[in-house]
C-alpha positions in Angstrom: 128.0 80.4 112.4 127.5 77.8 110.1 124.5 75.1 110.2 125.8 71.6 111.2 126.1 68.9 108.5 122.5 67.4 108.1 122.6 64.2 110.1 119.5 62.5 108.4 118.3 62.4 105.0 114.9 63.4 106.1 116.1 66.5 108.0 114.5 69.0 105.2 111.6 71.2 105.0 108.8 70.4 103.7 109.5 66.8 104.3 109.8 64.1 101.3 106.8 62.0 100.7 109.2 58.7 101.0 112.4 58.8 103.1 114.9 55.5 103.1 118.1 56.3 105.1 121.1 54.5 104.3 123.9 55.6 107.1 126.3 53.1 105.3 126.0 55.1 102.3 126.8 58.5 103.0 128.5 60.4 99.9 131.6 62.6 100.9 132.0 65.3 98.3 135.5 65.0 96.6 137.9 67.7 95.5 137.4 66.7 91.8 133.7 66.5 91.9 132.2 67.4 88.6 128.5 67.4 87.9 127.1 65.6 84.6 123.2 65.8 83.0 121.6 66.1 79.6 120.7 69.4 77.8 117.0 69.4 79.5 118.9 69.2 82.8 121.6 71.7 82.0 119.9 75.0 84.0 119.4 72.8 87.3 122.9 71.0 86.9 124.5 74.9 86.3 122.5 75.9 89.6 123.8 72.9 91.4 127.5 73.4 90.3 127.3 76.4 91.6 126.2 75.7 94.7 128.5 73.1 94.9 131.2 75.5 94.5 130.0 78.1 96.9 129.8 75.4 99.8 132.9 73.4 98.9 135.6 76.0 97.5 135.8 73.4 94.6 136.2 73.8 91.0 133.0 71.4 90.4 133.1 71.6 86.6 130.1 70.5 84.3 131.4 67.0 82.8 130.0 63.9 81.6 130.5 60.8 83.9 130.6 63.3 86.9 130.1 61.4 90.4 126.9 64.0 90.6 124.2 63.1 87.5 120.9 64.9 86.8 118.7 63.0 84.6 115.3 63.4 82.9 112.7 61.0 82.3 112.8 60.0 78.3 109.6 58.8 78.5 107.6 61.5 80.9 104.8 59.9 83.2 101.5 61.9 83.0 100.3 60.4 86.1 103.3 61.8 87.9 103.5 65.3 89.2 106.2 67.4 87.4 107.5 68.3 90.5 108.2 64.9 91.5 111.7 63.9 92.0 113.9 61.0 93.0 117.2 61.0 95.0 119.6 58.4 95.5 122.8 59.1 97.2 125.4 56.3 97.6 128.9 56.4 98.9 129.9 56.8 94.8 127.8 59.5 94.2 124.5 61.3 93.8 121.5 61.0 91.1 118.7 63.3 91.0 115.9 62.1 88.4 112.7 63.5 87.4 110.2 63.8 84.9 110.8 67.6 83.9 113.1 70.4 84.9 110.5 71.5 87.5 111.1 68.3 89.5 115.0 68.3 89.2 114.5 72.2 90.4 112.7 70.5 93.5 115.1 68.1 94.2 118.0 70.5 93.9 116.4 72.6 96.8 116.3 69.4 99.1 120.3 69.0 98.2 120.3 72.7 99.2 119.3 71.9 102.8 121.2 68.7 102.7 124.7 70.5 102.3 126.3 72.4 104.8 126.8 76.2 104.2 130.3 75.8 104.3 133.1 73.5 104.2 133.5 69.9 103.8 130.5 68.1 102.5 129.1 64.8 103.4 125.6 64.1 101.8 123.4 61.7 104.2 123.0 58.4 102.1 119.9 57.0 101.1 117.1 57.2 98.7 114.3 59.9 98.4 111.1 59.9 96.2 109.1 62.8 96.6 106.1 64.7 95.0 104.0 67.5 96.3 100.6 66.6 98.0 99.0 69.7 96.3 99.7 71.5 93.0 99.2 74.7 94.5 101.2 76.0 97.4 101.7 79.7 97.3 102.2 83.1 99.3 100.6 86.3 98.8 102.9 89.8 98.4 100.3 93.0 99.1 102.2 95.4 96.9 99.1 97.9 97.2 99.3 99.0 101.0 102.7 99.2 100.8 105.0 98.9 97.2 108.1 96.8 97.6 110.6 97.5 94.6 111.3 95.1 92.2 114.9 93.9 93.7 113.2 93.5 97.1 110.2 90.7 95.1 113.4 89.4 93.4 115.0 88.6 96.9 111.5 87.4 98.3 111.0 84.9 95.2 114.8 83.6 95.9 114.1 82.7 99.1 110.6 81.2 99.2 111.8 79.0 96.2 114.0 76.9 98.6 110.7 75.8 100.2 109.3 74.4 97.0 106.5 77.2 97.1 105.1 77.2 93.3 102.9 80.6 93.4 103.3 84.0 94.2 99.9 85.8 94.4 100.7 89.9 93.9 97.9 92.1 95.4 98.2 95.1 92.6 95.6 97.0 93.4 93.4 98.4 96.6 91.8 101.6 97.7 95.4 103.0 98.8 97.5 102.5 95.5 97.2 101.2 92.1 100.7 99.7 91.3 100.7 98.3 87.7 100.6 100.4 84.8 97.8 99.9 82.4 97.9 101.2 78.7 95.5 103.9 77.7 95.0 104.3 81.9 97.7 106.4 82.6 96.3 108.1 85.8 95.7 104.9 87.8 99.8 105.0 88.3 100.4 108.6 87.7 98.0 109.9 90.6 97.4 106.4 92.5 100.9 105.3 92.4 103.0 108.0 93.2 104.0 110.2 96.0 101.7 110.2 99.3 99.9 106.9 98.3 99.9 103.2 100.5 99.2 103.3 104.3 100.0 106.7 105.7 101.0 107.9 102.5 104.3 105.9 103.2 104.4 103.5 100.4 104.5 105.2 97.0 105.8 103.2 93.7 104.3 101.1 90.9 105.3 98.6 88.8 105.9 99.9 84.9 104.5 96.9 82.2 108.0 96.2 81.3 109.0 95.7 85.6 106.2 93.8 85.7 106.9 91.1 82.9 110.3 90.9 84.1 109.1 89.8 87.6 107.3 87.3 86.0 109.9 85.9 83.9 112.3 85.6 86.8 109.7 84.1 89.0 109.5 81.6 86.1 113.4 80.7 86.6 112.6 79.6 90.0 109.8 78.1 88.9 107.4 80.0 90.8 104.0 81.2 89.1 103.0 84.8 89.5 99.3 85.1 90.1 98.3 89.0 89.6 95.4 90.6 91.5 93.2 92.9 90.5 90.6 93.8 92.9 86.8 94.2 92.2 84.3 95.5 92.4 85.3 97.1 95.8 88.7 98.1 97.0 88.9 100.5 94.2 89.1 104.0 95.6 92.6 104.6 94.1 91.1 103.5 90.5 88.2 106.0 91.4 90.2 108.7 92.4 92.4 108.6 89.4 89.5 108.1 87.5 85.8 110.0 88.7 84.1 108.7 85.4 84.3 105.2 87.8 82.2 106.3 90.6 78.2 106.0 90.2 77.8 109.9 90.1 80.9 111.0 88.0 81.7 113.1 91.2 85.8 112.8 92.4 86.5 111.1 95.5 89.6 111.9 98.3 92.7 109.8 98.1 92.7 107.4 101.6 95.8 106.4 103.5 93.7 104.9 106.3 93.3 100.6 106.9 89.6 101.1 106.6 87.8 98.7 104.1 84.7 98.1 102.4 83.8 101.8 101.5 84.6 102.0 97.7 82.5 100.0 95.1 82.7 100.2 91.1 79.2 100.9 89.8 77.4 97.8 88.8 75.0 99.7 86.2 77.6 101.7 84.2 78.9 100.6 80.8 82.2 102.4 81.5 82.7 100.0 84.7 83.1 97.2 82.1 84.9 98.7 79.5 87.5 99.5 82.4 87.5 96.3 83.8 87.8 94.6 80.3 90.9 97.1 79.6 92.6 96.3 82.7 92.0 92.3 82.5 93.0 92.2 78.9 96.2 94.3 79.6 97.1 91.8 82.9 96.7 88.7 80.8 98.5 89.8 77.7 101.6 90.5 80.8 101.1 87.3 82.7 102.0 84.0 80.8 100.9 81.8 83.9 97.4 80.6 83.7 95.7 82.2 86.8 94.3 86.2 86.9 92.9 86.9 90.3 89.9 89.4 90.3 89.3 90.0 94.2 85.5 90.0 95.2 86.2 90.3 98.5 84.7 93.0 101.3 82.4 94.5 98.6 80.5 96.1 101.3 79.4 99.0 99.8 77.9 96.9 97.1 74.7 95.8 97.4 73.8 92.4 96.6 71.9 92.6 93.6 74.8 94.6 92.3 77.5 92.2 93.3 75.6 89.5 91.5 75.2 91.6 88.5 78.8 92.7 88.5 80.5 89.4 89.5 78.4 87.7 86.5 79.4 90.2 83.9 83.2 89.8 84.8 84.0 86.4 86.3 83.8 85.0 82.3 86.5 87.8 81.1 90.0 86.1 82.3 88.6 83.1 80.3 88.7 85.1 77.2 91.9 85.7 77.6 92.9 82.4 78.4 93.1 82.7 82.0 91.4 80.8 84.7 89.5 83.4 87.3 90.8 83.2 91.2 88.7 85.1 93.6 88.3 85.6 97.5 85.6 83.3 98.7 82.8 85.8 98.5 82.8 85.4 94.9 81.2 81.8 95.3 77.9 83.1 95.9 77.3 83.6 92.3 77.2 80.9 89.6 80.9 80.8 88.6 82.6 79.7 85.4 83.8 76.3 85.3 87.1 76.6 85.8 86.7 79.6 88.6 88.8 79.0 91.7 87.2 80.2 95.0 89.8 81.2 97.7 88.5 80.8 101.5 89.7 83.1 104.0 86.9 83.2 106.6 88.0 82.6 110.4 84.8 80.3 111.2 83.3 77.9 108.5 80.1 79.4 106.8 78.1 78.7 104.2 79.4 81.1 101.5 78.8 78.7 98.7 82.1 77.4 98.5 81.1 73.8 99.5 78.5 74.2 96.5 81.1 75.3 94.2 83.1 72.5 95.3 80.6 69.8 94.9 79.7 71.6 91.3 83.4 70.4 90.8 85.5 73.6 91.2 89.0 73.4 92.9 89.4 75.5 96.0 92.5 77.5 97.5 92.7 77.4 101.5 93.8 80.1 102.7 92.3 80.7 106.7 93.3 83.7 107.7 93.8 82.2 111.5 96.1 80.0 110.3 97.6 81.0 107.0 97.7 84.9 107.2 101.4 86.2 107.4 100.1 89.6 108.9 98.8 88.5 111.9 100.9 89.0 115.1 103.0 86.1 116.3 102.1 86.9 120.1 100.9 90.0 121.8 104.5 91.4 121.8 104.9 91.1 118.2 105.8 94.6 116.8 104.2 94.4 113.4 101.2 93.0 112.4 97.7 92.9 113.2 95.3 90.5 115.3 91.9 90.7 114.2 91.8 86.9 112.9 93.8 86.0 116.4 97.5 85.6 117.0 99.1 83.1 114.9 102.3 81.5 116.4 104.7 79.2 114.3 102.5 76.1 115.9 99.4 77.5 115.0 100.4 77.9 111.2 101.5 74.5 111.3 98.7 72.7 113.5 95.9 72.4 110.8 94.5 70.5 108.2 93.2 72.1 104.7 91.2 69.1 103.8 89.1 69.5 107.2 88.4 73.0 107.3 85.9 73.6 105.6 82.6 71.0 105.6 82.0 69.6 102.0 85.5 70.8 100.8 87.6 68.0 101.5 90.9 66.6 99.7 89.7 65.9 96.4 88.3 69.7 95.7 91.7 71.2 96.9 93.6 73.0 94.6 96.2 73.8 97.3 97.0 76.7 99.9 98.1 79.9 100.3 99.7 81.9 103.3 99.0 85.6 102.4 101.0 89.0 103.8 99.1 92.2 103.9 101.2 95.3 103.9 99.6 97.7 106.5 102.3 97.4 108.9 105.3 96.9 106.8 107.8 99.4 105.6 110.7 97.3 104.3 112.1 93.8 102.9 113.2 93.3 106.8 110.0 93.7 107.8 108.4 91.6 105.2 111.0 88.7 106.4 110.1 89.0 109.8 106.6 88.3 109.4 107.2 85.5 106.9 109.8 83.4 108.1 109.6 80.9 109.7 106.0 80.6 109.5 105.9 80.2 105.9 107.8 76.9 106.2 104.8 75.5 108.3 102.5 76.3 105.2 105.1 74.9 102.5 105.1 71.6 104.5 101.0 71.4 104.7 100.9 72.3 100.7 103.8 69.4 100.1 104.3 66.7 102.4 101.7 63.4 103.2 99.0 64.4 105.5 100.1 61.7 107.6 103.3 62.3 107.6 103.4 66.1 109.3 104.0 66.1 112.9 104.7 69.3 115.0 107.4 67.9 116.8 109.6 66.6 114.0 108.9 70.0 112.2 110.1 72.1 115.4 113.4 69.9 115.6 114.0 70.4 111.7 113.2 74.3 111.8 115.7 74.6 114.7 118.2 73.9 112.1 117.3 77.2 110.1 118.3 80.2 112.1 121.9 79.8 110.9 120.7 79.7 107.0 118.5 82.5 107.4 121.2 84.6 109.3 123.8 83.2 106.2 121.3 84.9 104.0 120.8 87.9 105.7 117.0 86.9 106.2 115.4 88.8 109.3 113.4 85.9 110.4 111.6 86.1 113.8 113.2 84.0 116.3 110.2 82.4 117.6 110.4 80.9 121.3 108.5 78.0 120.3 111.9 76.8 118.6 115.1 76.0 120.0 117.2 77.9 117.6 120.6 76.9 119.4 
């Protein structure tokens, strides 16, 4: 089964900022088509040529003067997003231009959707001028409750990149497992990344430093920034199992494979705590070229308010010492934040957690409300995977909300972007991940990219219906939501 040729220039997800169709200017890809581009566009030009070969079966060489041209602006416009691009399709050919390779890559994803899966390729004529609404458009994968192998993570990166998702937040540590090798602290992974870890003891495994660095580098080829999370001061039972000296009394604790939260805490009054935390942050920062390091900060229910303030006041400046901006779940906004720190808001009901105060002080915010963007919530009561503590989250519910209206005092100007987290308590495979993520992540992708005024559920629903055959062709185990007419 093959997806039909896109009939309209705007039949893509996320919807571009400006679409001007010209039905009289459709481009029929000829057998002698070639792709041209300057050296700065070489990587994207090679990928586009490969895509065209796969679709058409034509040889599609790279050659000067090709009918499909990629252009990088000679003088970048600093006022424009580096992800912006322009696409012109006429009867004579295609021109894709952008200020950076990142913008060309975004435009390539639009072209990918306009092409059929196989056979005769006719691209709809017209012009697109496009740029993202928010700089940060992310999703989170929880490796701590269940570990996913590097090959699965790379496959996931390939899929999310098609929808202009540009950040992958990896939740690397929690009560049930520690998933990243840290030099000088070998028992973190030897003990808490091995057999019997994860929910129900069913999710063992960890990333070596080299495997993590390789994943970060691979994500960068898809223009995705990895955001590592080391969750502190709660969610640390796995660390304390490996190193009992990290408990307040120095006594061993037992491994936990249940899904409970809020029972563990690092000891704010011990200097050993801060030596450990700084070692971890320094190591993770050195392995991560991106600008962000997530320090968790959520659900520290067994940490007193005073100890939480003491701990966060000591720890929040640490990422900055190693060239990173600290991101933390919104609870961290209860303390005074470093100037560049970014709260990530996940609460179901708006409440005064200090996030509005932080926004008023100039802090950027990532919006991830659990009842709209948490991809581990069940679609409906019959969903075999997932949880429902934040409610049932249908595809429409994932789409039909507005980040700038979610929390009083946190408007458009305060938002860095949006993120859709996926916690893995009920997941056991990449197929499980795909089932919970797709198609809802496409809704979050459009919220993060498309201008607010252009978003419309009816339009999105119609465009999404075309993706069933594309998901199937890629072997993606998507949820066939009854909200969508997949036929």
